[in-house]
N, C-alpha and C positions, 0 to 999 in steps of 0.2 A: 415550416415545421409546425406540427399540430401542437395545441396546447398541452395535452397529457405527456407528449414527449419532452416538451420544454420544461415542464414541471419535474419529470423524472431526472433530467439531466441536472437540474438546479439542486435536487436533493441529493444526488450521487456527490456533487461538488461540495455541498455543505459538509456531508459525513466525511469526505477525504480532507477537507480544510480543517475539520475539528481534530482528526487525527494529528495534523501538523500542529495545531495549537497546543494539543496535550503534550507534544514532544517539546515545543517551546517552553511551556510552563514548567516541565520537569527540569530541563536544563537551567532554567532561572531560579530553581528552589535550592535550598541549602544543602539537600541530601537528594540529588537525582535518583529515580527509581530506573536503574538501567534496563531492567527486563521489560518494563512498560515502555521505555523509549523505543526499544528495538521492535516491540510487538507493534507499536503504533506506527513505526516506519514502514513495516511490512504492509499493514493495513492501508496506509495512505498510498503507497506505490500500487497496490492492488486495486484500490478504488479509482484512483486516477486512470489506470489502464482500462479498467471497466467502463468509466465514463466515456473514454475515447471510442470503445467498441460500440457502446449504446448509441453515441452521437453518430456513428456511421452505420446505423441500422442493423448491427450485429447483436445477437443475444449472447452476453458473456457466459462462459462456462461457470458452473459452480465449483470453482477451483481456487486455491490459494497459491498455485504455482506461479510465481512471477515469470519464469522463463516461458511457460506456456502462453501466459497472458500477453507477454511481450511480442512472442512470435506472431500471435494473432493480429496484434496491432502493426507488426511490420508488413504483414500480407496486405494491409491497407495502405500504409505509408511508410516507405523505407526509411524516413527520418528516425524511426525508432531504432535502427541499426546503430545509431550513434550513442544509444543508451547502453553503456557497458557496464559489466561488473554489478549488476543489480540483483542477479539471480539468487545470490547467498541470502537475500532477505526472506526467501521462502521458508528457510529454517525457523525464522522466529514466528511464523503464523500459529504454530501449535506447539512446538517444543517448549517454549517458554511459559505457556499458559498453566502447565500442570506440573506437579511436584514429582512424577514419575521419574523423570531424568533430570533432576534438579540441576539448573545451571544458571548462574548469575553473571551476565556480560559485565565487562570492566567499563569504566567511564570511557576510556579510549575507544574500545569497541563500539559502544553506543554513539560515539561522536562519528 
């Protein structure tokens, strides 16, 4: 693997891991911000899926659609078929970021 690709994969992982750290920090706070938790859960899933695609020589689509990205990963490795019930995360990519259709997930939903 060339050095540039290794560096890119390393940076994808850092960004995805940071999304998980944000989630963990929020859950450990006195007043977890549930919309941020859900947003970062979607972002972590998206980035880990894209990391897998890049590590397999595929250019990831500029898409937040978890089902689409998961299907692309499944075409490379069928182990991704075992990842079930994650497609709903797509809704958190954009819907929670803006006040147009205001929605605040419950703590149970965030968990």
